[in-house]
Backbone as ProteinMPNN parsed JSONL, in Angstrom:
{"seq_chain_A": "XXXXXXXXXXXXXXXXXXXXXXXXXXXXXXXXXXXXXXXXXXXXXXXXXXXXXXXXXXXXXXXXXXXXXXXXXXXXXXXXXXXXXXXXXXXXXXXXXXXXXXXXXXXXXXXXXXXXXXXXXXXXXXXXX", "coords_chain_A": {"N_chain_A": [[-74.589, 64.951, 84.994], [-72.323, 66.487, 84.368], [-71.413, 68.476, 86.13], [-70.023, 66.109, 88.114], [-68.528, 65.002, 86.648], [-66.776, 67.711, 86.484], [-65.888, 68.169, 89.161], [-64.855, 65.649, 89.635], [-62.288, 66.67, 88.937], [-60.689, 67.761, 90.548], [-60.165, 66.442, 92.97], [-57.646, 65.176, 93.728], [-55.256, 62.338, 93.49], [-55.429, 58.353, 93.052], [-58.187, 57.434, 90.379], [-61.086, 55.352, 90.368], [-63.765, 53.593, 88.079], [-66.196, 51.493, 88.035], [-67.485, 48.75, 85.523], [-67.037, 50.662, 83.276], [-68.633, 52.267, 79.642], [-68.509, 52.2, 75.979], [-68.576, 55.78, 75.696], [-72.407, 57.388, 74.603], [-72.82, 58.841, 71.249], [-73.44, 61.239, 71.708], [-72.266, 62.378, 74.216], [-69.455, 61.745, 73.988], [-66.854, 64.226, 72.517], [-67.575, 66.19, 75.468], [-66.121, 63.749, 76.747], [-64.064, 63.354, 75.959], [-62.705, 66.075, 76.565], [-62.996, 65.989, 78.897], [-61.049, 64.727, 79.411], [-58.595, 64.148, 78.868], [-58.337, 67.081, 80.555], [-58.16, 65.342, 82.8], [-55.539, 64.416, 82.65], [-53.889, 66.04, 81.98], [-53.926, 66.998, 85.244], [-52.753, 65.299, 86.196], [-53.819, 62.837, 87.416], [-54.216, 59.812, 87.959], [-56.103, 57.272, 86.716], [-58.242, 54.268, 86.956], [-59.962, 51.87, 85.537], [-62.416, 49.478, 85.236], [-63.892, 47.002, 83.06], [-66.605, 45.456, 81.738], [-67.171, 42.344, 79.679], [-68.581, 42.991, 77.398], [-67.448, 44.894, 76.331], [-65.516, 45.401, 75.427], [-64.009, 46.909, 72.857], [-64.225, 49.496, 73.61], [-62.858, 49.462, 76.086], [-60.413, 49.267, 74.94], [-60.553, 51.446, 73.993], [-60.442, 53.817, 75.984], [-57.788, 52.459, 77.338], [-55.676, 54.005, 75.725], [-55.95, 56.891, 76.191], [-53.913, 58.702, 78.723], [-51.951, 58.042, 81.735], [-54.507, 56.307, 82.029], [-55.395, 52.686, 82.894], [-57.169, 49.728, 81.964], [-58.52, 47.638, 82.256], [-60.13, 44.167, 81.67], [-63.401, 42.416, 83.207], [-64.397, 39.325, 83.483], [-66.417, 36.752, 82.081], [-68.432, 36.888, 83.875], [-68.916, 38.504, 85.208], [-70.27, 41.37, 85.889], [-71.279, 44.616, 85.206], [-74.535, 46.828, 85.286], [-74.482, 49.201, 86.042], [-72.504, 52.164, 85.803], [-70.001, 52.218, 87.889], [-68.498, 55.303, 89.926], [-65.353, 56.542, 91.46], [-64.233, 58.387, 93.785], [-62.035, 60.94, 94.984], [-63.389, 61.521, 98.715], [-66.247, 60.606, 97.931], [-68.649, 58.47, 96.258], [-70.555, 57.861, 92.956], [-73.068, 56.774, 91.184], [-73.426, 56.088, 88.115], [-76.609, 56.211, 86.295], [-78.445, 54.819, 83.145], [-80.308, 54.334, 80.133], [-81.754, 53.483, 77.532], [-84.302, 54.255, 77.259], [-84.113, 55.667, 79.551], [-83.715, 58.844, 80.915], [-80.514, 60.234, 82.374], [-79.105, 59.487, 85.078], [-77.16, 60.75, 87.939], [-76.65, 59.41, 91.041], [-74.651, 60.608, 93.551], [-72.79, 60.146, 96.629], [-71.121, 61.469, 99.125], [-69.59, 59.946, 101.207], [-66.975, 58.722, 103.125], [-66.692, 56.44, 104.363], [-67.496, 55.044, 102.822], [-67.144, 55.235, 100.562], [-64.478, 54.053, 101.024], [-63.952, 51.378, 100.92], [-65.724, 50.721, 98.947], [-63.811, 50.915, 96.902], [-62.517, 49.238, 97.682], [-63.609, 47.07, 96.708], [-63.71, 47.227, 94.493], [-60.61, 46.119, 93.818], [-61.185, 44.027, 94.584], [-62.081, 42.873, 92.182], [-60.006, 43.342, 90.272], [-58.378, 42.407, 90.794], [-59.301, 39.903, 89.687], [-59.808, 40.723, 86.839], [-58.687, 41.231, 83.099], [-55.814, 42.026, 81.244], [-56.271, 44.965, 78.782], [-56.088, 44.443, 75.266], [-54.371, 44.945, 72.816]], "CA_chain_A": [[-72.933, 64.204, 85.062], [-71.685, 67.69, 84.303], [-70.827, 68.173, 87.702], [-69.508, 65.23, 88.759], [-66.742, 65.58, 85.791], [-66.015, 68.478, 87.41], [-65.655, 67.625, 91.521], [-63.558, 64.558, 90.03], [-61.011, 67.464, 88.75], [-60.296, 68.742, 92.062], [-59.741, 65.328, 93.215], [-56.127, 64.461, 93.712], [-55.219, 60.26, 93.684], [-56.272, 57.602, 91.901], [-59.841, 57.101, 90.665], [-61.81, 54.591, 89.768], [-64.68, 53.52, 87.559], [-66.093, 49.998, 87.467], [-68.566, 48.896, 84.452], [-67.488, 52.045, 82.254], [-68.537, 51.705, 78.919], [-67.992, 53.411, 75.315], [-69.626, 56.992, 76.085], [-72.158, 57.75, 73.823], [-71.955, 60.084, 70.097], [-73.277, 63.117, 71.935], [-71.037, 62.886, 75.02], [-68.305, 61.46, 73.634], [-66.511, 65.125, 72.196], [-67.555, 66.285, 76.373], [-65.348, 62.631, 77.745], [-62.287, 63.384, 75.557], [-62.01, 66.732, 76.597], [-62.023, 65.545, 80.565], [-59.264, 62.474, 80.004], [-57.884, 66.03, 78.767], [-58.091, 68.124, 81.507], [-57.451, 65.423, 83.525], [-54.032, 63.953, 83.068], [-52.573, 67.223, 82.682], [-54.207, 67.376, 86.893], [-52.022, 64.182, 86.857], [-55.015, 62.089, 88.198], [-54.632, 58.743, 87.204], [-57.542, 56.737, 86.131], [-58.048, 52.521, 86.635], [-61.156, 51.376, 85.402], [-63.105, 48.164, 85.072], [-64.635, 47.424, 81.889], [-68.002, 44.012, 81.237], [-66.61, 41.6, 78.146], [-69.288, 43.354, 75.593], [-67.235, 47.14, 76.459], [-63.505, 45.81, 74.893], [-63.045, 47.873, 72.302], [-64.349, 51.238, 74.774], [-61.752, 49.534, 77.334], [-59.546, 49.219, 74.272], [-60.036, 53.06, 73.701], [-59.493, 54.033, 77.532], [-56.555, 52.414, 77.626], [-55.203, 54.832, 75.124], [-55.387, 58.127, 77.191], [-52.553, 58.677, 79.462], [-52.698, 58.168, 82.754], [-55.159, 55.114, 81.956], [-54.857, 51.518, 83.241], [-58.113, 49.365, 82.218], [-58.797, 46.002, 82.501], [-61.801, 43.066, 81.58], [-63.648, 41.27, 83.922], [-64.504, 38.349, 83.345], [-67.628, 36.935, 81.792], [-69.726, 35.893, 84.826], [-68.788, 40.101, 86.577], [-70.668, 42.54, 84.883], [-71.727, 45.644, 86.003], [-75.376, 47.389, 84.804], [-74.087, 50.411, 86.263], [-71.385, 52.665, 85.591], [-70.164, 52.986, 89.52], [-67.372, 55.767, 89.905], [-65.313, 56.26, 93.31], [-62.884, 59.529, 93.428], [-62.133, 61.716, 96.921], [-64.366, 60.26, 99.424], [-67.165, 60.17, 96.591], [-68.729, 57.49, 95.035], [-70.927, 57.915, 92.235], [-73.833, 55.904, 90.24], [-74.344, 56.589, 86.885], [-77.88, 55.138, 85.316], [-78.992, 55.274, 81.99], [-80.445, 53.868, 79.795], [-82.672, 54.09, 75.565], [-85.897, 54.389, 78.038], [-84.889, 56.608, 81.112], [-82.952, 60.087, 81.492], [-79.583, 59.705, 83.04], [-79.059, 59.696, 86.468], [-76.324, 60.452, 88.927], [-76.474, 60.09, 92.835], [-72.734, 61.135, 94.264], [-73.081, 59.392, 97.924], [-70.37, 61.743, 100.309], [-69.09, 59.03, 102.998], [-65.332, 57.998, 103.328], [-66.451, 54.801, 104.676], [-68.112, 53.829, 101.716], [-65.616, 55.149, 99.091], [-63.122, 53.253, 101.658], [-65.315, 49.458, 100.714], [-65.997, 50.44, 97.127], [-61.639, 50.464, 96.352], [-61.648, 47.759, 97.892], [-64.265, 45.899, 96.317], [-62.913, 47.514, 92.93], [-59.424, 45.842, 93.508], [-60.921, 42.839, 93.998], [-61.965, 42.746, 90.953], [-59.604, 44.016, 89.324], [-57.685, 41.104, 90.798], [-59.54, 39.043, 88.901], [-59.868, 40.656, 85.091], [-57.758, 40.684, 82.158], [-55.246, 43.466, 80.543], [-56.265, 44.591, 77.707], [-54.894, 43.762, 74.444], [-55.053, 45.772, 71.684]], "C_chain_A": [[-72.046, 65.242, 85.203], [-70.754, 67.992, 85.255], [-70.618, 67.311, 88.59], [-68.694, 64.81, 88.137], [-65.987, 66.522, 86.798], [-65.227, 68.326, 88.597], [-64.169, 66.074, 90.935], [-61.878, 65.143, 89.309], [-60.181, 67.389, 89.757], [-60.528, 67.866, 93.143], [-58.204, 64.65, 92.724], [-56.114, 62.992, 94.366], [-55.452, 59.728, 93.095], [-57.493, 58.025, 92.015], [-60.484, 56.265, 89.87], [-62.849, 54.517, 89.354], [-65.241, 51.514, 86.878], [-67.613, 50.154, 86.428], [-69.295, 50.332, 83.812], [-67.316, 51.021, 80.87], [-68.133, 53.491, 77.692], [-68.842, 54.962, 75.989], [-70.667, 56.95, 74.435], [-71.984, 59.001, 72.71], [-72.104, 61.257, 71.12], [-72.634, 63.276, 73.358], [-69.496, 62.531, 74.681], [-67.256, 63.371, 73.171], [-66.258, 66.009, 73.635], [-66.597, 65.321, 77.54], [-64.012, 63.02, 77.227], [-61.875, 65.006, 75.989], [-61.923, 66.311, 78.413], [-60.759, 65.026, 80.686], [-58.238, 63.777, 79.79], [-56.897, 66.528, 79.595], [-57.312, 66.941, 82.253], [-56.331, 65.172, 83.824], [-53.657, 65.019, 82.611], [-53.221, 67.97, 84.085], [-53.34, 66.617, 86.626], [-52.678, 63.459, 87.664], [-55.208, 61.108, 87.237], [-55.795, 57.878, 87.807], [-57.571, 55.109, 85.62], [-60.145, 52.424, 86.207], [-61.382, 49.834, 84.435], [-63.676, 47.696, 84.147], [-65.119, 45.674, 81.829], [-67.056, 43.882, 79.562], [-67.475, 42.536, 76.932], [-68.636, 44.612, 75.45], [-65.592, 46.599, 75.65], [-63.555, 46.638, 74.008], [-63.369, 49.935, 73.262], [-63.221, 50.737, 75.701], [-60.422, 49.531, 75.883], [-59.386, 51.376, 74.437], [-59.559, 53.967, 74.392], [-58.532, 53.818, 77.442], [-55.44, 53.336, 76.48], [-55.092, 56.487, 75.179], [-54.694, 57.798, 78.291], [-53.53, 58.25, 80.659], [-53.702, 56.888, 82.893], [-54.612, 53.573, 82.207], [-56.871, 50.604, 83.283], [-58.068, 47.809, 81.36], [-60.922, 45.518, 82.234], [-62.72, 42.364, 82.523], [-64.069, 40.349, 83.285], [-66.263, 37.502, 83.483], [-69.06, 36.896, 83.029], [-69.587, 37.484, 85.912], [-68.689, 41.038, 85.58], [-71.479, 43.246, 85.72], [-73.658, 46.849, 84.842], [-75.636, 48.945, 85.12], [-72.926, 50.925, 85.776], [-71.304, 53.122, 87.534], [-68.075, 53.569, 89.614], [-66.873, 56.584, 91.795], [-63.71, 57.617, 92.957], [-63.078, 60.522, 95.051], [-62.809, 60.617, 98.241], [-66.204, 60.529, 98.471], [-67.929, 58.841, 95.765], [-70.184, 57.493, 94.921], [-71.561, 56.747, 91.222], [-74.155, 56.744, 89.796], [-75.508, 55.493, 86.045], [-78.199, 55.67, 84.415], [-79.178, 54.031, 81.051], [-81.956, 54.09, 77.6], [-83.581, 54.588, 76.208], [-85.758, 55.236, 79.176], [-83.086, 57.755, 80.105], [-81.62, 59.824, 82.172], [-79.445, 59.818, 84.199], [-77.786, 59.182, 86.895], [-76.873, 60.612, 89.76], [-74.548, 59.572, 93.043], [-73.356, 60.841, 95.799], [-71.296, 59.971, 98.492], [-70.276, 60.367, 101.286], [-67.616, 58.346, 102.541], [-65.465, 56.677, 102.983], [-66.835, 53.661, 102.971], [-67.113, 53.217, 100.563], [-64.628, 53.967, 100.116], [-63.341, 51.603, 100.598], [-65.435, 49.091, 99.151], [-64.707, 50.175, 96.313], [-61.734, 49.397, 97.037], [-62.448, 46.058, 97.554], [-63.356, 45.825, 94.698], [-61.797, 46.156, 93.122], [-59.22, 44.205, 93.734], [-61.384, 42.31, 92.958], [-61.538, 43.191, 90.545], [-58.144, 42.716, 89.356], [-57.663, 40.285, 89.471], [-59.858, 39.251, 86.642], [-58.364, 40.313, 84.842], [-56.72, 42.099, 81.711], [-56.471, 43.356, 79.624], [-56.051, 44.739, 76.118], [-55.131, 44.533, 73.204], [-54.909, 44.901, 70.508]], "O_chain_A": [[-71.086, 65.147, 85.968], [-69.539, 67.803, 85.204], [-70.912, 67.513, 89.768], [-67.862, 64.129, 88.737], [-65.055, 66.309, 87.573], [-64.009, 68.395, 88.757], [-63.138, 65.697, 91.491], [-60.82, 64.528, 89.178], [-59.031, 66.953, 89.726], [-61.017, 68.298, 94.187], [-57.838, 63.949, 91.781], [-56.708, 62.583, 95.364], [-55.893, 60.29, 92.093], [-58.022, 58.638, 92.943], [-60.451, 56.438, 88.651], [-63.567, 55.311, 89.962], [-64.91, 50.763, 85.961], [-68.463, 51.045, 86.421], [-70.398, 50.869, 83.706], [-66.684, 49.983, 80.671], [-67.834, 54.667, 77.9], [-69.746, 54.837, 76.815], [-70.147, 56.642, 73.362], [-71.278, 59.975, 72.971], [-71.211, 62.065, 71.376], [-72.464, 64.45, 73.686], [-68.53, 63.111, 75.177], [-66.915, 63.659, 74.318], [-65.196, 66.631, 73.653], [-66.319, 65.681, 78.684], [-62.995, 63.021, 77.921], [-60.696, 65.284, 75.771], [-60.867, 66.361, 79.044], [-59.862, 64.908, 81.52], [-57.328, 64.175, 80.517], [-55.667, 66.568, 79.641], [-56.111, 67.104, 82.467], [-55.853, 65.468, 84.918], [-52.482, 65.061, 82.975], [-53.155, 69.193, 84.209], [-52.377, 67.358, 86.819], [-52.183, 63.34, 88.784], [-55.871, 61.144, 86.201], [-56.247, 57.816, 88.951], [-57.191, 54.664, 84.537], [-61.156, 52.93, 86.694], [-60.814, 49.342, 83.46], [-64.765, 48.214, 84.393], [-64.288, 44.767, 81.862], [-66.577, 44.686, 78.762], [-67.054, 42.716, 75.79], [-69.049, 45.426, 74.624], [-64.702, 47.407, 75.387], [-62.887, 47.585, 74.421], [-62.787, 51.018, 73.319], [-62.542, 51.654, 76.163], [-59.347, 49.973, 76.288], [-58.517, 52.165, 74.809], [-58.69, 54.773, 74.062], [-57.822, 54.823, 77.408], [-54.244, 53.104, 76.66], [-54.384, 57.192, 74.46], [-54.824, 56.696, 78.824], [-54.746, 58.121, 80.804], [-53.684, 56.396, 84.021], [-53.507, 53.253, 81.77], [-57.656, 50.762, 84.218], [-57.704, 47.276, 80.311], [-62.045, 45.99, 82.408], [-62.479, 41.176, 82.311], [-64.142, 40.664, 82.098], [-67.045, 37.55, 84.433], [-70.281, 36.884, 82.876], [-70.031, 37.57, 87.057], [-67.809, 41.434, 84.815], [-72.179, 42.834, 86.646], [-73.472, 47.426, 83.77], [-76.529, 49.688, 84.713], [-72.192, 50.093, 85.244], [-72.02, 53.854, 88.218], [-67.021, 52.944, 89.497], [-67.54, 56.945, 92.765], [-62.709, 57.62, 92.24], [-64.004, 60.644, 95.852], [-62.688, 59.42, 98.501], [-67.215, 60.509, 99.173], [-67.557, 58.444, 94.661], [-70.991, 57.31, 95.832], [-70.855, 55.964, 90.587], [-74.755, 57.751, 90.172], [-75.325, 54.434, 85.444], [-78.347, 56.892, 84.435], [-78.499, 53.005, 81.086], [-82.661, 54.926, 77.034], [-83.881, 55.683, 75.732], [-86.734, 55.618, 79.822], [-82.148, 57.55, 79.335], [-81.765, 58.741, 82.737], [-80.015, 60.888, 84.41], [-77.261, 58.092, 86.668], [-77.633, 61.577, 89.852], [-73.747, 58.675, 92.78], [-74.435, 61.364, 96.076], [-70.342, 59.204, 98.364], [-71.191, 60.052, 102.047], [-67.439, 57.531, 101.636], [-64.968, 55.961, 102.114], [-66.644, 52.569, 102.436], [-66.657, 52.195, 100.051], [-64.145, 53.004, 99.521], [-62.654, 51.13, 99.693], [-65.349, 48.079, 98.455], [-64.581, 49.434, 95.338], [-60.851, 48.549, 96.906], [-62.24, 44.872, 97.809], [-62.732, 44.96, 94.084], [-62.15, 45.125, 92.55], [-58.297, 43.424, 93.5], [-61.08, 41.134, 92.755], [-62.233, 44.009, 89.941], [-57.349, 42.32, 88.504], [-56.802, 40.032, 88.629], [-60.004, 38.473, 85.699], [-57.446, 39.751, 85.441], [-57.159, 43.213, 82.001], [-57.307, 42.46, 79.508], [-55.588, 45.878, 76.067], [-56.261, 44.621, 72.724], [-55.35, 45.26, 69.416]]}, "name": "protein", "num_of_chains": 1, "seq": "XXXXXXXXXXXXXXXXXXXXXXXXXXXXXXXXXXXXXXXXXXXXXXXXXXXXXXXXXXXXXXXXXXXXXXXXXXXXXXXXXXXXXXXXXXXXXXXXXXXXXXXXXXXXXXXXXXXXXXXXXXXXXXXXX"}
């Protein structure tokens, strides 16, 4: 996953995360450093969280250049999807599975995923502090 985050720092333009969640205690420091570097590079990030991740949404909404919103109850995602540049990254993991990241480099897929993200954005609600 660190490779994906390094790639994201090289991509200009708005980036998107669908199914964002609270980082694990082991990765919290890395995630904080990534967001600091992302903000330094002036990379904007839009994030959608499931209703079960409201605390994570509140945390991420405090980061610079981040817009965070909460999906309706019936719209949740079992995986995190990152869309940046021409790439779509699927981040999978559970208590019994080592974290797995699949990166697909396809401009058409990235464009379609952004359209899907934007549709979900319109039915989501802003984070309330």
